[in-house]
KOLNU-903898 format. One record per residue (C-alpha): residue number from 1; residue in three letters; chain; x, y, z. Coordinates in nm, 2 decimals. Layout:
[NUM,ALA,A,[X,Y,Z]]
...
//
This chain:
[1,MET,A,[13.40,-2.56,-18.27]]
[2,ASN,A,[13.54,-2.85,-18.40]]
[3,LEU,A,[13.36,-3.23,-18.49]]
[4,GLN,A,[13.48,-3.41,-18.17]]
[5,ALA,A,[13.21,-3.26,-17.97]]
[6,LYS,A,[12.83,-3.38,-17.99]]
[7,TRP,A,[12.51,-3.30,-17.89]]
[8,ILE,A,[12.38,-3.45,-17.59]]
[9,TRP,A,[12.12,-3.46,-17.39]]
[10,LYS,A,[12.00,-3.67,-17.05]]
[11,LYS,A,[11.92,-4.01,-17.16]]
[12,ASP,A,[11.53,-4.13,-17.22]]
[13,PHE,A,[11.39,-3.82,-17.11]]
[14,ALA,A,[11.17,-3.58,-17.33]]
[15,GLY,A,[10.94,-3.28,-17.21]]
[16,LYS,A,[10.84,-2.89,-17.22]]
[17,ASP,A,[11.01,-2.65,-16.98]]
[18,ILE,A,[11.27,-2.86,-16.89]]
[19,TYR,A,[11.61,-2.81,-16.68]]
[20,CYS,A,[11.91,-3.06,-16.73]]
[21,ASP,A,[12.23,-3.09,-16.55]]
[22,PHE,A,[12.56,-3.15,-16.70]]
[23,TYR,A,[12.87,-3.21,-16.49]]
[24,GLU,A,[13.25,-3.28,-16.53]]
[25,SER,A,[13.59,-3.22,-16.40]]
[26,PHE,A,[13.90,-3.10,-16.55]]
[27,THR,A,[14.26,-3.02,-16.40]]
[28,TYR,A,[14.41,-2.67,-16.44]]
[29,THR,A,[14.79,-2.60,-16.45]]
[30,GLY,A,[14.79,-2.25,-16.62]]
[31,GLY,A,[14.73,-2.07,-16.93]]
[32,LYS,A,[14.41,-1.95,-17.09]]
[33,VAL,A,[14.08,-2.13,-17.01]]
[34,MET,A,[13.79,-2.10,-17.30]]
[35,VAL,A,[13.48,-2.28,-17.35]]
[36,GLU,A,[13.25,-2.29,-17.67]]
[37,ILE,A,[12.91,-2.35,-17.60]]
[38,SER,A,[12.53,-2.39,-17.79]]
[39,ALA,A,[12.21,-2.51,-17.67]]
[40,ASP,A,[11.86,-2.53,-17.75]]
[41,SER,A,[11.71,-2.37,-17.55]]
[42,ASN,A,[11.97,-2.16,-17.33]]
[43,TYR,A,[12.25,-2.23,-17.09]]
[44,ALA,A,[12.42,-2.11,-16.79]]
[45,VAL,A,[12.81,-2.24,-16.72]]
[46,TYR,A,[12.95,-2.27,-16.40]]
[47,VAL,A,[13.32,-2.31,-16.28]]
[48,ASN,A,[13.38,-2.38,-15.91]]
[49,GLY,A,[13.02,-2.28,-15.83]]
[50,GLN,A,[13.07,-1.96,-15.98]]
[51,LEU,A,[12.82,-1.84,-16.29]]
[52,ALA,A,[13.08,-1.74,-16.53]]
[53,ALA,A,[12.82,-1.69,-16.82]]
[54,SER,A,[12.46,-1.77,-16.99]]
[55,ASP,A,[12.20,-1.65,-17.27]]
[56,GLN,A,[12.21,-1.85,-17.54]]
[57,TYR,A,[12.15,-1.64,-17.86]]
[58,PRO,A,[11.82,-1.65,-17.97]]
[59,ASP,A,[11.87,-1.84,-18.28]]
[60,PHE,A,[11.68,-2.13,-18.49]]
[61,PRO,A,[11.67,-2.51,-18.50]]
[62,HIS,A,[11.85,-2.51,-18.87]]
[63,TYR,A,[12.06,-2.20,-18.74]]
[64,LYS,A,[12.24,-2.25,-18.45]]
[65,VAL,A,[12.49,-1.97,-18.28]]
[66,TYR,A,[12.78,-2.05,-18.04]]
[67,ASP,A,[12.94,-1.83,-17.77]]
[68,VAL,A,[13.33,-1.80,-17.67]]
[69,ILE,A,[13.35,-1.74,-17.33]]
[70,ASP,A,[13.67,-1.71,-17.12]]
[71,LEU,A,[13.70,-1.89,-16.80]]
[72,THR,A,[14.01,-1.82,-16.69]]
[73,ALA,A,[13.97,-1.60,-16.40]]
[74,LEU,A,[13.73,-1.87,-16.21]]
[75,CYS,A,[13.98,-2.14,-16.26]]
[76,VAL,A,[14.24,-2.31,-15.96]]
[77,HIS,A,[14.52,-2.47,-16.01]]
[78,GLY,A,[14.47,-2.86,-15.96]]
[79,ILE,A,[14.09,-3.00,-16.00]]
[80,ASN,A,[13.82,-2.75,-16.13]]
[81,HIS,A,[13.42,-2.84,-16.17]]
[82,LEU,A,[13.23,-2.74,-16.50]]
[83,ALA,A,[12.86,-2.73,-16.43]]
[84,VAL,A,[12.65,-2.66,-16.76]]
[85,ARG,A,[12.24,-2.60,-16.70]]
[86,VAL,A,[12.01,-2.59,-16.97]]
[87,TRP,A,[11.70,-2.52,-17.00]]
[88,TYR,A,[11.49,-2.65,-17.32]]
[89,TYR,A,[11.14,-2.43,-17.35]]
[90,GLY,A,[10.98,-2.67,-17.60]]
[91,ILE,A,[10.71,-2.41,-17.67]]
[92,SER,A,[10.75,-2.13,-17.95]]
[93,ASN,A,[10.72,-1.81,-17.87]]
[94,MET,A,[10.77,-1.43,-18.06]]
[95,SER,A,[11.18,-1.51,-18.00]]
[96,TYR,A,[11.22,-1.89,-17.99]]
[97,VAL,A,[11.10,-2.16,-18.28]]
[98,VAL,A,[11.10,-2.51,-18.11]]
[99,GLY,A,[11.40,-2.72,-18.14]]
[100,GLN,A,[11.58,-3.04,-18.07]]
[101,ALA,A,[11.68,-3.06,-17.66]]
[102,ALA,A,[12.06,-3.07,-17.62]]
[103,VAL,A,[12.37,-2.89,-17.56]]
[104,ARG,A,[12.70,-2.88,-17.70]]
[105,TYR,A,[13.06,-2.74,-17.57]]
[106,GLU,A,[13.38,-2.78,-17.58]]
[107,LEU,A,[13.64,-2.66,-17.29]]
[108,TRP,A,[14.00,-2.54,-17.41]]
[109,LEU,A,[14.31,-2.53,-17.21]]
[110,GLY,A,[14.53,-2.32,-17.45]]
[111,ASP,A,[14.53,-2.54,-17.76]]
[112,VAL,A,[14.43,-2.86,-17.61]]
[113,LEU,A,[14.07,-2.97,-17.59]]
[114,ALA,A,[14.02,-3.07,-17.21]]
[115,CYS,A,[13.64,-3.16,-17.20]]
[116,GLN,A,[13.38,-3.18,-17.45]]
[117,SER,A,[13.04,-3.27,-17.46]]
[118,ASP,A,[12.99,-3.63,-17.55]]
[119,GLU,A,[12.81,-4.03,-17.42]]
[120,HIS,A,[13.04,-3.98,-17.10]]
[121,VAL,A,[12.95,-3.65,-16.96]]
[122,GLN,A,[12.69,-3.71,-16.65]]
[123,SER,A,[12.35,-3.53,-16.66]]
[124,ARG,A,[12.04,-3.55,-16.50]]
[125,ILE,A,[11.69,-3.40,-16.50]]
[126,SER,A,[11.74,-3.07,-16.22]]
[127,PRO,A,[11.55,-3.16,-15.92]]
[128,SER,A,[11.57,-2.73,-15.81]]
[129,PHE,A,[11.30,-2.66,-16.09]]
[130,HIS,A,[10.97,-2.76,-16.13]]
[131,ASN,A,[10.99,-2.92,-16.44]]
[132,GLY,A,[10.74,-2.90,-16.71]]
[133,TYR,A,[10.56,-2.63,-16.52]]
[134,GLN,A,[10.48,-2.46,-16.87]]
[135,LYS,A,[10.39,-2.13,-16.71]]
[136,THR,A,[10.39,-1.83,-16.97]]
[137,ILE,A,[10.46,-1.48,-16.87]]
[138,THR,A,[10.34,-1.37,-17.21]]
[139,GLY,A,[10.34,-1.46,-17.59]]
[140,GLN,A,[10.62,-1.26,-17.66]]
[141,LEU,A,[10.83,-1.31,-17.34]]
[142,GLY,A,[10.77,-1.70,-17.33]]
[143,LEU,A,[10.79,-1.91,-17.02]]
[144,SER,A,[10.82,-1.84,-16.63]]
[145,PHE,A,[10.98,-2.05,-16.41]]
[146,TRP,A,[10.93,-2.22,-16.09]]
[147,ARG,A,[11.25,-2.26,-15.84]]
[148,ASP,A,[11.29,-2.50,-15.60]]
[149,LEU,A,[11.58,-2.42,-15.34]]
[150,LEU,A,[11.49,-2.69,-15.11]]
[151,HIS,A,[11.62,-2.95,-15.34]]
[152,GLU,A,[11.91,-2.77,-15.46]]
[153,ASP,A,[12.24,-2.95,-15.39]]
[154,ASP,A,[12.65,-2.95,-15.45]]
[155,TRP,A,[12.59,-3.10,-15.81]]
[156,MET,A,[12.81,-2.80,-15.89]]
[157,TYR,A,[13.11,-2.97,-15.71]]
[158,GLY,A,[13.03,-3.30,-15.83]]
[159,LYS,A,[12.82,-3.41,-15.52]]
[160,GLY,A,[12.50,-3.44,-15.70]]
[161,ALA,A,[12.23,-3.74,-15.68]]
[162,GLY,A,[12.10,-3.90,-15.96]]
[163,PHE,A,[12.37,-3.86,-16.25]]
[164,ALA,A,[12.43,-4.09,-16.51]]
[165,ALA,A,[12.57,-4.07,-16.86]]
[166,SER,A,[12.41,-3.87,-17.15]]
[167,CYS,A,[12.29,-3.98,-17.46]]
[168,VAL,A,[12.37,-3.84,-17.80]]
[169,VAL,A,[12.12,-3.66,-17.99]]
[170,LYS,A,[12.14,-3.67,-18.37]]
[171,GLN,A,[12.13,-3.36,-18.57]]
[172,ASP,A,[12.36,-3.21,-18.86]]
[173,ILE,A,[12.34,-2.87,-18.78]]
[174,SER,A,[12.57,-2.58,-18.89]]
[175,LEU,A,[12.73,-2.36,-18.61]]
[176,TYR,A,[12.79,-1.99,-18.62]]
[177,PRO,A,[12.98,-1.76,-18.37]]
[178,ARG,A,[12.77,-1.50,-18.22]]
[179,PRO,A,[12.71,-1.25,-18.46]]
[180,ILE,A,[12.69,-0.93,-18.18]]
[181,HIS,A,[12.84,-0.89,-17.83]]
[182,LYS,A,[12.68,-1.06,-17.52]]
[183,PHE,A,[12.51,-0.79,-17.28]]
[184,SER,A,[12.69,-0.71,-16.97]]
[185,ILE,A,[12.60,-0.77,-16.63]]
[186,GLY,A,[12.56,-0.42,-16.44]]
[187,THR,A,[12.61,-0.36,-16.08]]
[188,PHE,A,[12.32,-0.49,-15.81]]
[189,VAL,A,[12.04,-0.25,-15.81]]
[190,PRO,A,[11.91,-0.22,-15.45]]
[191,ALA,A,[11.53,-0.25,-15.36]]
[192,THR,A,[11.37,0.00,-15.12]]
[193,LEU,A,[11.13,-0.13,-14.89]]
[194,VAL,A,[10.82,0.05,-14.91]]
[195,ARG,A,[10.54,-0.13,-14.76]]
[196,GLN,A,[10.50,-0.46,-14.56]]
[197,GLU,A,[10.22,-0.64,-14.41]]
[198,GLU,A,[10.35,-0.87,-14.14]]
[199,ASN,A,[10.61,-1.13,-14.26]]
[200,ARG,A,[10.44,-1.23,-14.55]]
[201,HIS,A,[10.40,-0.94,-14.81]]
[202,PHE,A,[10.60,-0.71,-14.92]]
[203,LEU,A,[10.65,-0.44,-15.17]]
[204,PHE,A,[10.96,-0.30,-15.29]]
[205,ASP,A,[11.10,-0.02,-15.52]]
[206,LEU,A,[11.39,-0.03,-15.75]]
[207,GLY,A,[11.39,0.34,-15.77]]
[208,ARG,A,[11.40,0.32,-16.17]]
[209,GLU,A,[11.30,0.10,-16.43]]
[210,SER,A,[11.56,-0.15,-16.46]]
[211,VAL,A,[11.62,-0.52,-16.67]]
[212,GLY,A,[11.81,-0.77,-16.51]]
[213,TYR,A,[11.82,-1.08,-16.34]]
[214,LEU,A,[11.64,-1.15,-16.01]]
[215,GLN,A,[11.87,-1.17,-15.71]]
[216,PHE,A,[11.82,-1.22,-15.34]]
[217,GLU,A,[11.93,-1.32,-15.01]]
[218,LEU,A,[11.66,-1.35,-14.75]]
[219,VAL,A,[11.60,-1.61,-14.40]]
[220,SER,A,[11.29,-1.83,-14.43]]
[221,SER,A,[11.15,-1.97,-14.11]]
[222,SER,A,[11.04,-2.27,-14.28]]
[223,ALA,A,[10.99,-2.48,-14.63]]
[224,GLN,A,[10.77,-2.26,-14.79]]
[225,LYS,A,[10.65,-2.07,-15.09]]
[226,MET,A,[10.73,-1.78,-15.22]]
[227,MET,A,[10.55,-1.56,-15.53]]
[228,VAL,A,[10.81,-1.28,-15.67]]
[229,CYS,A,[10.55,-1.02,-15.89]]
[230,TYR,A,[10.67,-0.76,-16.09]]
[231,GLY,A,[10.57,-0.45,-16.30]]
[232,GLU,A,[10.66,-0.09,-16.39]]
[233,HIS,A,[10.38,0.07,-16.23]]
[234,ILE,A,[10.18,0.04,-15.91]]
[235,VAL,A,[9.77,0.00,-15.92]]
[236,ASP,A,[9.54,-0.04,-15.63]]
[237,GLY,A,[9.85,-0.05,-15.38]]
[238,GLY,A,[10.06,-0.29,-15.56]]
[239,VAL,A,[10.20,-0.45,-15.87]]
[240,ARG,A,[9.97,-0.54,-16.16]]
[241,ARG,A,[10.04,-0.92,-16.19]]
[242,LEU,A,[9.74,-1.05,-16.39]]
[243,ILE,A,[9.67,-0.87,-16.72]]
[244,ASP,A,[9.47,-1.00,-17.00]]
[245,GLY,A,[9.62,-1.38,-16.96]]
[246,ARG,A,[9.95,-1.26,-16.89]]
[247,ASP,A,[10.12,-1.32,-16.59]]
[248,PHE,A,[10.41,-1.11,-16.48]]
[249,SER,A,[10.52,-1.31,-16.19]]
[250,VAL,A,[10.81,-1.59,-16.10]]
[251,GLU,A,[10.77,-1.84,-15.81]]
[252,TYR,A,[11.02,-2.00,-15.58]]
[253,THR,A,[11.03,-2.29,-15.28]]
[254,LEU,A,[11.25,-2.18,-15.00]]
[255,LYS,A,[11.44,-2.41,-14.77]]
[256,PRO,A,[11.42,-2.31,-14.40]]
[257,GLY,A,[11.70,-2.07,-14.30]]
[258,GLN,A,[11.91,-1.92,-14.55]]
[259,ASN,A,[11.81,-1.85,-14.90]]
[260,LYS,A,[12.03,-1.71,-15.15]]
[261,ASP,A,[11.98,-1.71,-15.56]]
[262,VAL,A,[12.03,-1.55,-15.88]]
[263,ASN,A,[11.83,-1.72,-16.17]]
[264,PRO,A,[12.02,-1.64,-16.49]]
[265,PHE,A,[11.80,-1.75,-16.75]]
[266,ARG,A,[11.52,-1.52,-16.69]]
[267,ARG,A,[11.57,-1.11,-16.73]]
[268,LEU,A,[11.30,-0.94,-16.62]]
[269,GLY,A,[11.21,-0.58,-16.68]]
[270,LEU,A,[11.05,-0.38,-16.38]]
[271,ARG,A,[11.06,-0.13,-16.09]]
[272,TYR,A,[10.84,-0.26,-15.85]]
[273,LEU,A,[10.88,-0.61,-15.69]]
[274,GLU,A,[10.59,-0.76,-15.47]]
[275,VAL,A,[10.68,-1.02,-15.29]]
[276,PHE,A,[10.42,-1.29,-15.12]]
[277,CYS,A,[10.53,-1.59,-14.88]]
[278,GLU,A,[10.32,-1.82,-14.67]]
[279,GLU,A,[10.48,-1.76,-14.35]]
//
């Protein structure tokens, strides 16, 4: 990475378990498009609303690793939308040491620097997560999440509310290329419904132990809370969510009507999913 890009964050905002959105646009006329990015603690890059990549390498505050990602396949001729969402943990676990909340990136059109993180990039605290929730899965895995689909908007296309100029985070850190390949995302693993109680409690079996992102599409009768518990075995007819202070669950606020999501920040290891809704 060159010296033009800067570490940035939402101006005048700090906290733990925080999600921050960054947005800008660029013009594409052809050729290869690459982005180089590093974040504390995790990132997801979107182009024209499509997920391009996520998963910050587990590094250290004094030894930051950056990824090089090919965005070409997601670009269209003319105006394109670059959206970056960063999840700052702020709480150490066995795969993360607390650093400074920040992201740094460069977007290259061939050998031309088209976008870079600096004080001109628009940012906001994401309204589609419960920021500061700090719910722990385990001391090894770190934080869970509470995703709010009721307040997700079209920010990935430059139509989101609450954006303002970012601030520069002053830190002098050497950046190193990722030392191993990123994992590959496989095909969707379907879940078989094995038990249902009314329309509020569902138990699903993936048929085998799997690791990946939670992906779903559903219709909700109203704005409501949904909890998804996950595990590798069934006890007393359901997933054992709470085990000695550990909590194997994630949460959602659903909007009325169609709901669709893939959360690219938290990988889950499981065979069974148990879903609880209010209605």
